[in-house]
ZAKOLFI-594822 format. One line per 10 residues: number of its first residue (from 1); their letters; for each residue z, y, x of N, C-alpha, C. Coordinates in Angstrom, 2 decimals. Atoms other than C-alpha are relative to their C-alpha. Layout:
# ZAKOLFI-594822
NUM> a> Z,Y,X,Z,Y,X,Z,Y,X ~ ...
END
This chain:
# ZAKOLFI-594822
1> mqgldlaqfk> 0.51,-0.54,1.25,4.90,78.68,141.86,0.11,1.52,0.05 ~ 0.03,-1.45,0.03,4.00,82.33,141.39,0.54,0.52,-1.32 ~ -0.53,-0.62,1.20,5.69,84.62,138.92,-0.63,1.35,-0.23 ~ 0.46,-1.35,0.30,5.27,88.14,137.65,0.17,0.91,1.21 ~ -0.14,-1.00,-1.04,4.77,91.10,139.98,1.30,0.76,-0.23 ~ -1.33,-0.56,0.16,8.28,92.43,140.57,-0.02,1.51,-0.28 ~ 0.07,-1.45,0.21,7.34,96.13,140.79,-0.49,0.33,-1.41 ~ 0.49,-0.23,1.36,5.35,95.97,137.55,1.06,-0.40,-1.03 ~ -1.05,0.48,0.90,8.10,93.97,135.85,1.08,1.06,-0.17 ~ -1.06,-1.02,0.01,10.67,96.60,136.79,-0.47,1.29,-0.68
11> allvrpvlaq> 0.50,-1.28,0.50,8.51,99.63,135.98,-0.49,-0.06,-1.45 ~ 0.65,0.07,1.31,6.73,98.41,132.85,0.82,-0.71,-1.07 ~ -0.82,0.70,0.98,9.40,96.27,131.20,1.46,0.44,0.08 ~ -1.45,-0.23,-0.08,12.95,96.70,132.49,0.36,1.46,-0.21 ~ -0.37,-1.42,0.10,13.08,100.47,132.95,-0.21,0.55,-1.42 ~ 0.17,-0.56,1.35,11.52,101.36,129.54,0.90,-0.65,-1.06 ~ -0.87,0.66,0.99,13.54,98.76,127.61,1.42,0.53,0.10 ~ -1.37,-0.50,-0.15,16.84,99.90,129.08,0.11,1.44,-0.46 ~ -0.01,-1.38,0.51,15.92,103.51,128.33,-0.02,0.01,-1.52 ~ 0.12,0.08,1.46,15.00,102.55,124.77,1.34,-0.33,-0.67
21> iglagaaavp> -1.30,0.35,0.60,18.45,101.06,124.14,1.13,0.90,0.51 ~ -0.98,-0.95,-0.48,20.22,103.88,125.97,0.94,-0.53,1.07 ~ -0.85,0.59,-1.03,21.60,101.72,128.79,-0.71,-0.12,1.34 ~ 0.70,-0.01,-1.28,19.33,102.60,131.70,0.92,0.63,1.05 ~ -0.76,-0.66,-1.05,20.50,104.05,134.98,-0.37,-0.54,1.36 ~ 0.34,0.34,-1.39,20.26,103.88,138.73,0.47,-1.39,0.39 ~ -0.49,1.34,-0.32,22.30,100.67,138.86,-0.50,-1.03,-1.00 ~ 0.37,0.97,1.04,21.32,99.05,135.56,-1.39,-0.58,0.21 ~ 1.38,0.48,-0.15,17.60,98.82,136.31,-0.11,-1.06,1.10 ~ 0.09,1.07,-1.00,17.89,96.93,139.63,0.90,-1.20,-0.32
31> lvtgtalves> -0.88,1.11,0.39,20.78,94.85,138.23,-0.72,-0.94,-0.96 ~ 0.70,0.83,0.99,18.76,93.61,135.25,-1.26,-0.60,0.59 ~ 1.19,0.53,-0.68,15.60,93.23,137.36,0.39,-1.15,0.92 ~ -0.46,1.03,-0.92,17.47,91.26,140.01,0.54,-1.22,-0.71 ~ -0.52,1.14,0.76,19.15,89.11,137.40,-1.13,-0.93,-0.42 ~ 1.14,0.84,0.38,15.79,87.89,136.11,-0.57,-0.72,1.22 ~ 0.52,0.61,-1.22,14.63,87.26,139.66,0.87,-1.16,0.45 ~ -0.94,1.05,-0.39,17.76,85.23,140.44,-0.03,-1.15,-1.00 ~ -0.16,1.03,1.03,17.94,83.37,137.14,-1.25,-0.86,-0.19 ~ 1.22,0.77,0.31,14.29,82.34,136.69,-1.10,0.14,1.04
41> glvwlrqngg> 1.08,-0.26,-0.95,12.30,83.59,139.67,-1.18,0.70,-0.65 ~ 1.07,-0.60,0.83,10.26,85.46,137.02,-1.08,-1.02,-0.32 ~ 0.93,1.10,0.28,8.69,82.09,136.25,0.40,-0.78,-1.25 ~ -0.42,0.98,1.00,10.76,79.93,133.92,0.47,0.64,-1.30 ~ -0.41,-0.46,1.32,11.14,80.52,130.19,1.01,-0.93,-0.66 ~ -1.04,0.95,0.43,13.32,77.44,129.64,0.66,-0.51,1.27 ~ -0.74,0.48,-1.16,15.98,76.12,131.97,-0.57,-1.32,0.50 ~ 0.44,1.25,-0.60,14.74,73.49,134.38,1.08,-1.06,-0.15 ~ -0.96,1.08,0.12,16.40,70.13,133.89,0.56,-0.18,-1.39 ~ -0.39,0.21,1.38,16.80,70.46,130.15,1.24,0.74,-0.47
51> gpalglwqme> -1.16,-0.77,0.43,19.69,72.92,130.03,-0.33,0.94,-1.14 ~ 0.21,-0.83,1.19,20.14,75.37,127.16,-0.53,1.40,0.26 ~ 0.34,-1.40,-0.29,19.26,78.63,128.96,-1.46,0.31,-0.34 ~ 1.31,-0.41,0.49,16.28,80.57,127.60,-0.44,1.33,0.59 ~ 0.58,-1.27,-0.42,13.95,83.34,128.78,0.09,0.23,1.49 ~ -0.02,-0.33,-1.43,13.43,84.98,132.14,1.40,0.29,0.51 ~ -1.39,-0.27,-0.41,17.11,85.93,132.17,0.89,-1.23,-0.20 ~ -0.71,1.28,0.14,18.13,82.32,131.37,1.34,0.16,-0.73 ~ -1.19,-0.17,0.81,20.61,83.27,128.66,0.19,-1.20,-0.91 ~ -0.30,1.12,0.90,22.32,80.47,126.77,0.15,0.51,-1.43
61> pathddcwrn> -0.15,-0.42,1.39,22.19,80.61,122.97,1.43,0.38,-0.38 ~ -1.39,-0.34,0.31,25.99,80.64,122.83,0.36,1.40,0.50 ~ -0.24,-1.34,-0.53,26.10,83.75,125.03,-0.70,1.04,-0.87 ~ 0.77,-0.89,0.88,23.39,85.39,122.93,0.76,0.29,-1.28 ~ -0.69,-0.16,1.28,25.27,84.77,119.71,1.35,0.70,0.16 ~ -1.27,-0.66,-0.26,28.58,85.85,121.22,-0.20,1.51,0.18 ~ 0.30,-1.42,-0.15,27.01,89.17,122.21,-0.14,0.67,-1.37 ~ 0.18,-0.57,1.34,26.02,89.73,118.57,1.31,0.01,-0.79 ~ -1.24,0.10,0.80,29.31,88.55,117.05,1.12,0.90,0.50 ~ -1.20,-0.63,-0.55,31.79,90.14,119.41,-0.23,1.29,0.76
71> flafrpalaa> 0.27,-1.26,-0.67,30.05,93.15,120.91,-0.90,0.88,-0.84 ~ 0.94,-0.81,0.77,27.00,94.38,119.02,0.47,0.26,-1.43 ~ -0.51,-0.18,1.36,28.72,93.90,115.66,0.89,1.23,-0.11 ~ -0.90,-1.14,-0.02,31.09,96.71,116.68,-0.65,1.26,0.59 ~ 0.75,-1.13,-0.56,28.40,99.00,118.12,-1.32,0.12,-0.77 ~ 1.18,-0.01,0.88,25.97,99.68,115.26,-1.21,0.73,0.58 ~ 1.15,-0.71,-0.57,23.81,102.19,117.14,-0.71,-0.85,1.05 ~ 0.60,0.88,-1.01,23.27,99.81,120.06,-0.64,-1.21,-0.67 ~ 0.56,1.15,0.72,22.73,96.87,117.68,-1.33,0.38,-0.65 ~ 1.25,-0.46,0.63,20.08,98.90,115.82,-1.10,0.17,1.04
81> avrriggvda> 0.99,-0.16,-1.07,18.33,99.75,119.10,-0.51,-1.35,0.48 ~ 0.40,1.34,-0.44,18.31,96.10,120.18,-0.83,-0.67,-1.09 ~ 0.74,0.59,1.12,17.12,95.04,116.73,-1.40,0.61,-0.12 ~ 1.34,-0.62,0.01,14.21,97.54,116.94,-0.92,-0.72,0.98 ~ 0.79,0.72,-1.00,13.06,95.62,120.00,-0.21,-1.45,-0.42 ~ 0.06,1.42,0.35,13.84,92.12,118.73,-0.61,-0.29,-1.35 ~ 0.53,0.19,1.34,12.71,92.62,115.15,1.12,-0.22,-0.99 ~ -1.00,0.09,1.06,14.48,92.29,111.84,0.80,-1.29,0.05 ~ -0.70,1.28,-0.07,15.44,88.69,112.56,0.96,-0.10,1.17 ~ -0.89,0.04,-1.17,17.33,89.57,115.75,1.45,0.03,-0.46
91> gvgsagllvg> -1.42,0.09,0.32,21.00,88.67,115.56,0.51,-1.38,0.31 ~ -0.57,1.33,-0.21,23.21,85.61,115.52,-1.03,-1.05,-0.45 ~ 0.93,1.07,0.33,21.04,82.50,115.58,-1.45,0.27,0.39 ~ 1.39,-0.32,-0.35,17.95,84.21,116.99,-0.29,-0.12,1.50 ~ 0.18,0.14,-1.45,18.21,83.10,120.63,-1.41,-0.44,0.37 ~ 1.38,0.39,-0.28,14.70,81.63,120.38,-0.88,1.19,0.35 ~ 0.76,-1.20,-0.34,13.43,85.22,120.62,0.03,0.30,1.50 ~ -0.12,-0.24,-1.44,14.56,85.22,124.27,-1.18,-0.57,0.78 ~ 1.14,0.63,-0.68,11.56,83.06,125.16,-1.27,0.81,-0.17 ~ 1.28,-0.64,0.29,8.71,84.91,123.49,0.01,1.51,-0.01
101> nlayacamar> -0.09,-1.46,0.06,9.97,88.50,123.40,0.73,0.48,1.26 ~ -0.60,-0.37,-1.28,10.53,89.65,126.97,0.83,1.27,-0.10 ~ -0.76,-1.23,0.16,11.69,93.10,125.89,1.37,-0.28,-0.63 ~ -1.26,0.36,0.63,14.34,91.58,123.64,0.92,-0.72,0.99 ~ -0.79,0.72,-0.99,15.49,89.22,126.39,0.58,0.96,1.03 ~ -0.46,-1.03,-0.94,15.75,92.20,128.75,1.16,0.78,-0.60 ~ -1.06,-0.76,0.68,17.81,94.17,126.24,1.27,-0.83,-0.10 ~ -1.19,0.85,0.13,20.15,91.23,125.66,0.67,-0.25,1.34 ~ -0.61,0.14,-1.32,20.65,90.74,129.40,0.83,1.23,0.33 ~ -0.76,-1.23,-0.25,21.72,94.37,129.62,1.26,0.05,-0.85
111> vvyarapspl> -1.17,0.05,0.87,24.07,93.85,126.68,1.10,-0.84,0.64 ~ -1.01,0.84,-0.68,25.82,91.06,128.61,0.76,0.85,1.01 ~ -0.67,-0.84,-0.99,26.53,93.53,131.40,0.78,1.14,-0.64 ~ -0.73,-1.10,0.68,27.58,96.26,128.96,1.39,-0.45,-0.44 ~ -1.30,0.53,0.41,30.44,93.98,127.91,0.99,-0.11,1.16 ~ -0.86,0.20,-1.17,31.80,93.73,131.45,1.03,1.12,0.11 ~ -1.06,-1.00,-0.07,35.11,95.52,132.03,-0.07,0.91,1.22 ~ 0.09,-0.79,-1.23,34.18,96.85,135.48,-1.27,0.84,0.01 ~ 1.20,-0.83,-0.10,31.77,99.70,136.21,-1.06,-0.68,0.87 ~ 1.09,0.54,-0.82,28.37,98.86,137.66,0.14,0.47,1.44
121> pagtdsvgls> 0.01,-0.46,-1.39,28.13,98.94,141.45,-1.15,0.99,0.22 ~ 1.09,-0.91,-0.32,25.81,101.40,143.16,-1.34,-0.72,-0.11 ~ 1.33,0.58,0.17,22.15,100.80,142.41,-0.72,-0.35,1.28 ~ 0.59,0.30,-1.30,21.38,100.58,146.12,0.79,-1.06,0.76 ~ -0.90,0.96,-0.65,24.07,97.99,146.90,-0.36,-1.42,-0.43 ~ 0.47,1.34,0.37,22.38,94.59,146.86,1.13,-1.02,0.00 ~ -1.13,0.92,-0.05,25.58,92.78,147.84,0.89,0.21,-1.22 ~ -0.82,-0.30,1.17,27.55,94.54,145.11,-0.65,-0.44,-1.30 ~ 0.72,0.42,1.21,24.87,93.91,142.47,0.02,-1.52,-0.13 ~ -0.02,1.46,0.03,24.72,90.24,143.42,1.38,-0.53,-0.38
131> ayhkqfyntp> -1.36,0.42,0.35,28.51,89.89,143.24,0.30,0.30,-1.48 ~ -0.19,-0.37,1.40,28.51,91.69,139.86,-0.70,-1.01,-0.91 ~ 0.75,1.03,0.75,25.84,89.28,138.57,0.80,-1.30,-0.04 ~ -0.75,1.25,-0.08,27.88,86.32,139.76,1.23,0.04,-0.89 ~ -1.25,-0.09,0.74,31.08,87.56,138.16,-0.21,0.15,-1.51 ~ 0.09,-0.36,1.41,29.82,88.89,134.84,-1.19,-0.60,-0.75 ~ 1.15,0.59,0.69,26.52,87.13,134.12,-0.03,-1.51,0.21 ~ 0.06,1.43,-0.32,26.51,83.77,135.88,1.35,-0.67,-0.19 ~ -1.40,0.42,0.07,30.31,83.39,135.79,0.44,-0.67,1.30 ~ -0.50,0.61,-1.23,32.53,82.15,138.62,-0.29,-1.50,0.10
141> lgaadsqrna> 0.27,1.43,-0.05,31.83,78.52,137.67,-1.49,-0.33,0.03 ~ 1.45,0.22,0.01,28.03,78.97,137.55,-0.55,-0.33,1.37 ~ 0.64,0.47,-1.23,25.55,77.82,140.18,-0.45,1.12,0.94 ~ 0.50,-1.09,-0.84,24.60,81.27,141.53,0.85,0.16,1.26 ~ -0.64,-0.25,-1.28,25.44,82.05,145.15,-0.19,1.48,0.32 ~ 0.15,-1.45,-0.14,26.15,85.77,145.47,-0.43,0.40,1.41 ~ 0.43,-0.35,-1.36,25.70,85.79,149.26,-1.50,-0.24,0.16 ~ 1.42,0.32,-0.11,22.30,84.08,149.09,-0.84,0.92,-0.88 ~ 0.78,-0.77,0.95,21.17,86.09,146.06,-0.05,1.49,0.32 ~ 0.04,-1.42,-0.37,21.88,89.47,147.68,-1.40,0.40,0.47
151> alfaqaiaa> 1.38,-0.29,-0.44,18.39,89.25,149.24,-0.93,0.21,-1.19 ~ 0.84,-0.18,1.20,16.85,88.91,145.78,0.31,1.33,-0.67 ~ -0.34,-1.31,0.56,18.76,91.94,144.53,-0.56,1.12,0.88 ~ 0.63,-0.98,-0.89,17.50,93.82,147.61,-1.48,0.16,-0.35 ~ 1.41,-0.08,0.44,13.96,92.96,146.48,-0.11,0.78,-1.30 ~ 0.01,-0.72,1.28,14.76,94.25,142.99,0.22,1.49,0.22 ~ -0.24,-1.41,-0.31,16.06,97.52,144.45,-1.26,0.63,0.57 ~ 1.17,-0.52,-0.71,12.98,97.96,146.64,-1.26,0.05,-0.87 ~ 1.22,0.10,0.82,10.43,97.09,143.92,-0.32,1.32,-0.69
END
């Protein structure tokens, strides 16, 4: 199955959205781009097999709501920026927006990483970006394979 063009996805969606919410950067753009590539192949808007994950970044509604309750609630400027992208209804209980609003889903994926206690790896380090994704986005118990996915992060860097 074919997905979106990776270079266009990165240039026309990820980079401008992250800039709009003030969380862009040399590492953030390939990290968020690579995350979508790993999580959905830039194809799936709902998790295959009936799981709860939504959008190209395959975020679970519980994670979405936790970001709003325990992170964005304490960062009003960032919450306002994310809400400008997601619309007035963005917030706890609005995970359905992750499917139809790609910019909002992108912003929320970046928010997940903003909560991580460790600094982002170098934006040119595909192995480091993949390991960071595994640790802070997919979680140690998730299905992602950081060694295998390093090649996908390399594609995200090169796009």
